[in-house]
C-alpha positions as CSV (number, residue, x, y, z in Angstrom):
1,M,102.4,143.9,97.9
2,V,101.8,142.9,94.0
3,H,101.1,146.1,93.3
4,E,104.2,147.4,95.1
5,L,105.8,144.9,92.8
6,A,104.3,146.4,89.7
7,D,105.2,149.7,90.5
8,Y,109.0,148.7,91.1
9,E,108.9,147.0,87.9
10,Q,107.5,150.3,86.4
11,A,104.6,148.7,85.2
12,A,101.8,149.7,87.8
13,D,99.2,150.9,85.1
14,R,99.3,147.1,83.9
15,C,98.3,145.4,86.9
16,G,94.7,145.0,87.9
17,L,94.9,142.1,90.6
18,T,92.2,142.4,92.8
19,P,92.2,140.5,96.4
20,A,89.4,138.5,95.3
21,Q,91.4,137.0,92.1
22,L,94.3,136.5,94.6
23,D,92.3,134.4,96.9
24,T,90.5,132.6,94.5
25,A,94.0,131.6,92.8
26,L,95.2,130.7,95.9
27,F,92.5,129.2,98.0
28,G,89.8,128.4,95.5
29,P,88.3,125.0,94.6
30,A,91.2,124.1,92.3
31,P,94.6,126.1,93.5
32,A,97.2,126.5,91.0
33,L,99.3,128.9,92.6
34,F,101.1,128.6,95.7
35,G,102.6,131.5,98.2
36,H,104.6,132.1,100.7
37,V,104.7,135.6,102.7
38,A,107.6,136.9,105.0
39,V,107.0,138.7,108.1
40,D,108.6,140.8,110.4
41,D,108.6,140.7,114.1
42,D,105.3,142.3,114.6
43,D,103.7,139.4,111.8
44,Q,103.4,142.5,109.1
45,P,104.1,141.3,105.7
46,V,107.6,142.4,104.3
47,G,107.9,140.0,101.3
48,F,106.5,137.1,99.1
49,A,106.9,134.4,96.8
50,L,104.0,133.5,94.4
51,W,104.7,130.3,92.7
52,F,103.2,127.2,90.3
53,L,104.5,124.2,89.5
54,N,106.2,123.2,85.9
55,F,107.3,120.3,84.2
56,S,110.5,119.1,82.4
57,T,110.0,116.6,80.0
58,W,113.4,115.9,80.0
59,A,114.1,115.4,83.6
60,G,110.6,113.7,83.7
61,V,109.6,115.7,87.1
62,H,108.2,118.8,88.2
63,G,109.9,122.1,89.2
64,I,108.8,125.3,90.7
65,Y,108.6,128.2,88.3
66,L,108.7,131.5,90.5
67,E,106.2,134.3,89.2
68,D,107.1,136.7,91.6
69,L,109.5,137.4,94.3
70,Y,109.1,140.8,96.1
71,V,110.7,142.1,99.4
72,R,109.5,145.8,100.5
73,P,112.6,148.1,100.2
74,A,113.0,148.4,104.0
75,Y,113.6,144.6,104.4
76,R,116.2,144.5,101.4
77,G,119.4,143.0,102.5
78,T,118.2,141.5,105.5
79,G,117.8,137.9,104.4
80,T,114.0,137.9,103.6
81,G,114.7,137.1,100.0
82,R,117.2,134.5,100.5
83,A,114.8,132.9,103.0
84,L,111.8,132.9,100.7
85,L,114.0,131.4,97.9
86,A,115.4,128.8,100.6
87,T,111.8,127.8,101.3
88,L,111.0,126.8,97.7
89,A,114.5,125.3,97.2
90,G,113.4,123.4,100.0
91,I,110.3,122.4,98.5
92,C,112.0,121.4,95.6
93,V,114.5,119.0,97.5
94,E,111.6,117.6,99.7
95,R,109.3,116.6,96.6
96,G,112.2,115.7,94.3
97,Y,111.9,118.3,91.9
98,R,115.0,119.4,89.8
99,R,114.2,122.7,89.0
100,L,113.7,126.3,90.4
101,E,113.2,128.9,87.6
102,W,112.5,132.4,87.4
103,W,112.6,135.1,85.1
104,M,113.8,138.8,85.7
105,L,113.9,141.9,84.2
106,D,117.2,143.0,82.3
107,W,117.9,146.0,84.9
108,N,116.9,144.5,88.0
109,P,120.0,145.1,90.4
110,A,118.8,141.5,91.9
111,A,121.0,140.0,89.4
112,R,123.9,140.3,91.8
113,F,121.8,138.5,94.7
114,Y,120.6,135.6,92.3
115,A,124.5,135.1,91.2
116,S,125.3,135.2,94.8
117,I,123.1,132.0,95.7
118,G,124.6,130.4,92.3
119,A,121.7,131.4,90.4
120,Q,122.4,131.0,86.7
121,P,120.8,133.4,83.6
122,M,119.5,131.0,81.1
123,T,120.9,133.3,78.1
124,E,120.4,130.6,75.2
125,W,116.6,130.1,76.1
126,V,114.2,133.4,74.6
127,P,111.1,133.9,76.3
128,Y,107.8,134.3,74.3
129,R,104.2,135.2,75.1
130,L,101.0,134.9,73.2
131,D,98.2,137.3,74.7
132,G,95.5,139.7,73.6
133,A,94.4,139.5,69.8
134,A,96.8,137.1,68.9
135,L,95.8,134.5,71.6
136,H,92.2,134.7,70.8
137,G,93.0,134.5,66.9
138,L,95.0,131.5,67.7
139,A,92.4,129.8,69.9
140,A,89.8,130.3,67.6
141,E,92.0,128.6,64.6
142,G,92.4,125.4,67.1
143,V,88.6,125.0,67.3
144,T,88.4,124.5,63.4
145,S,91.8,122.6,63.1
146,A,91.6,119.4,60.9
147,T,93.7,117.7,63.6
148,R,92.4,116.8,66.9
149,V,94.0,117.3,70.1
150,S,93.2,115.7,73.3
151,A,94.3,116.4,77.0
152,G,94.5,112.4,77.3
153,P,92.0,110.0,78.8
154,G,90.4,111.1,82.0
155,R,92.2,114.2,82.1
156,V,90.7,117.8,82.5
157,P,94.0,119.9,82.0
158,D,93.0,123.0,84.0
159,R,91.9,121.7,87.4
160,G,95.1,122.7,89.0
161,D,96.0,119.2,90.1
162,E,99.8,118.3,90.3
163,A,99.7,115.4,87.6
């Protein structure tokens, strides 16, 4: 379904996710990605939500960042997307998280659905991305930097723990 989503978002050629990568991300030794799958009455998958934890330094608590929400076309408007989001909202409330956040392409008609559940667009925040050659260039710069950066005592930052 991730490839179906990429096709829907007009970016099928940029989606290289393999089943093995997704399996490792969700079920490997240190998972940092979490997911929920919606199924129909015959237990066939009809939608999914993939998410990970973020952290608000101002609130001092984690939140959920929804990386992808997808519902197959035949099941849109049936409450499937709402059920997936309600599940994530329930996790937030149960764990004391204060935010459920996501990005959406500006042309996506799901904006009406998101507004109907009370979601607000964050127009004052501008997303940035660093990847490819720029990412590698900055990483190389960090190795030779005069300022020492540490993850803190006893912490390895990328082990998938929830902090």
